[in-house]
N, C-alpha and C positions, 0 to 999 in steps of 0.2 A: 246460785251456788249449791243450795240444798238439793235441787233436782240433779245437778251434776254428780253430787256425792251419792245420791240414790242409784244413778246409772252405773257408777263405778262399783259400788257394793254389789249390785245385781250381776254385773259382768264377772266379778271375782267369784261370787257364789256359783255362777254357771260353770266357770272353769273348774271349781272345786268338785262339782258333781260330775262333770264330764271327763275329769282327768283319768279315772279308771278305764273309761271307754277308749280314750286316746291312747292310753298305755297298753291295754291288753287287746283292743280290737284291731288286730293286725290285718293288713291288706297286702297280699303278695302278688307280684307280677310273675310272669312265666320264668324270667331269669332268676328271680328269688327262689322259686320252687326247685328249679334245676340245681342251683347252687346248694340248697339244703339237702337235696337227694344225693348229690355227689359227696357231700360231707358225711352223711349218715349211712350211706349204703354199705352193708357188710361185704358184699361181693367185691365192690370197688376197693375196700380196704385190703381184702386178701390179694387183689391184683397188685396193689402198691407194694405189699410185702414180697410178692413174687418177683417184682422188678428188683427190689433190694437183694433178694436171694440170688437172682441170676447175675447181678453185677458183682456180688461177692465171689461167685463161682468163676466169673470171668477173670477176676484178679488172681484167684488160686491157679487158674490154668497157666499163668505165666511163670509160676514157681519153678517148673521143670527146666525152663530156658534161662533163668536168671542165675547169677553167681551165688554159690553157697559158701559163706565164710563162717568159720568156727574158731573161737579162742578158748583155750583150756589151760588152766594152771592147777598144779596139784603138789602136794607134799606127802611122801610115804615114809613111814618109820618102820624099820626092820630091827628085830632083836634076835639074838642067838645065845644059846646056852654056852657055846664055846667062844673064845676070843677075849681080848682085853677090854674092848668097848662093849658096854651093855646093849647099845643100840646104835644104829646109824640112820640118817635121814637122806632122802633123795628129793630134790626140788626140780620141778620141770614146768616149762611153759611152752605152749605149742599153738601156732596159728596155721590153719589149713584153709585152702581155697580150692573149690572145684567148680568147673564151668562146662556145661553141656554145649558142645559145638555143633553137633549134628544129631537131630532126633526128629525125623519127619512126622512121626506119630504125635509128638507134643505140639508141633507147629499146627497140624490140622485140628488138634484139640482146642487150641487157642482160637482158631477161626470159627470152630463150631460153637464155642462159648459166646463169641461176639454175636453170632446169629441168634442164639438163645435170648440174649439181652434184647435184641431188636424184636424178637417174637413176643416177649412178655410186654414190651411197650405197645406193640400192635394189638395184643389182647386187651390191654388196659384201655387203649383208645376205642376199641370195639365196645367195651363195657360202658364207657362214657357215652358213646353214640346211642347205645341201647337205652341207657337211663334217660337221655335227652328225649328220645322218641316216646318212651313209656310215660314219662312225666308230662310231656306235651299232650299225649292222648288223654290222660286223666284230667289235666288242666282244662282243656277245651271241652271235654265231656261234661265237666262240672258247669262251665259257662253255658253250654247248650241246655243242660237240664234246668239251669236257673232261668233261662229265657223261656223255655217251654212251660215252666211253672207259672211264670208271669202271664203268659198267654192263656193258660188254663184258668188262672184266677180271674182274669178279665172275662173269659167265657162263662165262668160260673156266676159272676156278678150279673152279666147280661142275661143269663138264663133265669136268675131269680127275678129280675125286673120284668122279663117277658112273661113269666108265670103269674106274677101279680096282675099284669094287664089282662092275661087270658082268663084268670079267675073273675075279674071284674066284668069282663065281657060275657062270660058264661052266666054270671048272676043276673045280668041284664037280658039274658036270653038271645044274645046276638050270635053265639057260636055253639056248636054241639059239644056233647060230652067227649066225643072222640078227639076234638081239637084240644080240649083241656088235658086229656090224658097224654096227647102228643107233647104238649108243653111240659108236663110233669116228667115225661121220659127224658126229654132233652136236658132239662134242668138236673135231674138225677145223674144222667150220664156225664154231664159237665162236672158235677161234684166228684164222681168216681175218677174222672180224668185228673182232676186237681189233686185228689188224694194219692193217686198213683204217681203223679209228677213229684209230689212232696217226698214220697218214699224213694223214688229214683234219685232225687237230688241229695238226700241224706246218704244213700249208698255211694253215690259218686263222690261226695265229700269224704266218706270213710276211705275210699280207694286212694284219693289224692293225699289224705292224711298219712296213710301207711307208706305211700310211695316216696314222700318227702321226709319221712322219719319223725313226724310230730307225735306227741302223745295223744292217744284216743280221747275224744271229747273236747279237745282244745278248740276254742272258737276262733275262726279266722274267715276272711273273705279274700276273693281274688279280683284282680283288676285286669280287664282285657285291654291290651294295647294294640295298636295297629300292627298287623303282621303281613309280611310279604308272602303271598301264596304263589309259589313258583308253578308255572304251567309246563307240563310235559305232555308229549304226544306219543302214541303207540307207533307212529310213523318213524320216530327217531330211535326205535328200539336198538338197532345195531350199534349206533353211535353211543348210546347210553350204556349198552352192555360192555363196550370197550372201556368206558369210564369206570364202570363198576369193577371190572377185573383189575384195573390199575389202582383204584382208591379205596375199595371196600376193605376195612381193617381185618375182618375175619378171613377173607381170601388172602390178604397179605400175610397174616399169621400162618395160614396153612402153607403158603409158598415158602415162608422162612423155615417151617418145620421140615419141608422137603429138602431145602438146601442144607439144613443142619444134618439131615440123615445122610446125604451124599458125602458131606465132610467127615462124618463119623465112620462111614464105610471106608473112606480113604485112609483114615487114621488106623482102622483095624488092619488093613492091608500093610501099612507101613510098619506094623509091629513085627513083621518078618525081616525087616531090613536092619543093618548094623547101626549101632549107636556109638558116637565118638564123644569122649569126655576128656578134658584136660584137668589136671590137678597139680597143686603145689603145696609144700609144707615147709614151715620154718619153726625150729624149736630149740630150747635150751634145757640141759639136764646136768645136774651136778649134786654134790653132797651138801652144798650150801647155796643160798640165794645171794647174789651179789649185784651191785650196781656198777662195778668196775668194768670198763670196756675191755680191758685186756683179759680178765678172767672170763667174761661173757664170751668173747670171741674164741677162747680156747675150748669152750664146752657147747657151742651151738652147732646146729646142723641144718641143712636144707635139702630139698629134693623137688624135682619137677618131673611129671610123668603124663603120658597119654594112654587112654584105654579105649580099645574098640571091643564092644561086646556084641556078639551075634547069638541070639537065642536059637538053640537047636531043637529042644523039646520042652514044651511048657504045659504038658498034661492035657493036650487037646484044647486048651483055653483059647488060643488064637483062632483055630478053625471054627469053634463054637461062636466066638465073638463076630467073625466075618459073616457067618450064617445068620446070626441074630440081626446084624446091621442091614443085611440084604432084605430080610423080612420086614424090618422097620421102614426101609426105603420104599418097598412096594406098598405098604399100608399107607404111607404118607402120600404117595402118588395117587392112590385110589381116593384118599380123603380130599386131596386138592381138586381132583376131577368132580367128585361128588358135591363139594360145596360150591364150585363154580356153576355146576348144573342147577343146583337148588336155588342159588341166588338169581340165576338167569330166569328161572321159572317165576320166582317171587317178583322180579322186576316186571316181567310181562303181565302178571296178574295185577300188579299195582298200577301199571300204565292203563290197562283195560278198565280197572276200577275208577281211575281218575278221569278217563274219557267219559265213562257213564255218569260220573258225578258232575262233570262240567255241563253235559247236556241236560241232566236232571235239574241242575241249579237254574239254567236258563229258562227251562219250561216252568219251574216252580216260581221264579220271579215274575214271569208273564202271568201265570195263573193267579198269583197273589195280587197283582195289580188289577186284574179283571174282577177278582172276587171282592176286593175292597171297593172298587167302583160300583159293583152290583149291590153290595150291602148299603152303601151310601144312597144310591138311587132308590132302593127298596124302603129305606127309612123315610125318604121324602114322600114316596108314594103312600106309605102307611100313614104318615102325618096328614096327608091330603085325603085319606080315606079311599085311595085307589088300590090298596093292597090289604090282604088279610094279615092277621097276626102270625099265622102259620107261614105265610110267605116271608115275613120278616125273620122268623125263627130259622127257617131253612137257609136264608141268605147269610145270617149271622153264623150259622154252623159251618157253612161253606167257607166263610172268611177265616174263621178260627182254624179250620183244617188246612187251609192254604198257608197260613202263618206257620203252623207246625211243620208242614212239608218243606217250606222255604228254609226254615232254621236248620232242620235236619240235613237238608241237601248242602247247605253252605258248610257246615262243620264236617260233613263227610268228605267234602272236597279238600278242606284244610288238612284233615288227617291223611288223606290219600297223598297229598303233596308232601307232607312230612315223611311219609313212609318211603316214597321214592328218594327224597333227599337223604334219608338215613341209609338206604341201600347203596347209594352212590358214595357213601363215606364222607358226606359233607355235614357240617354243623347246622342244626336247625335254627339256633339262635346265633345272632351275629354280635 
């Protein structure tokens, strides 16, 4: 029983001391990082407000085509120097209704405002995709730098052990001074590589910290989960380019800007056309306010009318507006062609890069397998006295470099795949 109590107390004390680590030592997945970035990113916040603004403007665009109802009640007191009554009051109540029946300019304005809402949504989605790709890049760069640091640490440890062996053999007179110096150079170089990897890891951590909106200096770690690396081929460029033109959110936004410009130009032309409006009015006016139906009917009035307005001269504003909309239309046409061309080039570059990354990874994995086998064999030969310490050092150095190359090649392929996915307008995370 006493032993059980000791175990329980020891476990409780362990939890007490480990609780701050559990609480504050946060470990983030890629999805966690992307969610935090989307929540904290200032550009994305502005895009959300732009959506709200465009939606409000869309509602306002309907106001010209909706009925306008106005109710007005008033009392007026008049006084006169002459007359028996010192003053007299006039009570009036009026209800008016106006409805635009035909105004093509307003109809095209409504259509244009709808397109603007869709455009802001496309820009928001483009910003989300951009954040996904950016955070994914920083996330996997951090993992890559962490793995490279691990390899360099092992290389440094191995270099220290080899240097100890070399010094011992030098003291026994079995190897030359040049061999000792070679071992010292390899050990020092492995230490420099380790220091550089440590610095690169901290810089990568800082980039990821900024990207996801955490406070500088906050301690955290990341967890690498299995990720689907989609493979794309340069041979499928034409097919993928068509997908890009259909799904890329930046191209979609540029296309919506062009459609909006066409609608605005039509609205500008329609400002030359007549506008038809119906109106009606019902009111009561008398020297006293009454609730009696007979008295009310004796003092009320109503009217219904139709108005056709044709603008003849508007101070050259219509001509200037048409000219402005034509220029805006041409600019958006050029912008759409430019972004399609730019994205097409980026897609081709990304596919070529991915093709090279795939081939590089295959060679790197084969080279790593052979370098590891060579290193293991050299260790056995060294233990049997059939190889020198320099042979072992060279084999270990080749093995370490093969690991670095394989790690870099793998994550280069991952990021190349992510970039193509991003260009195609697809989500990186599912």
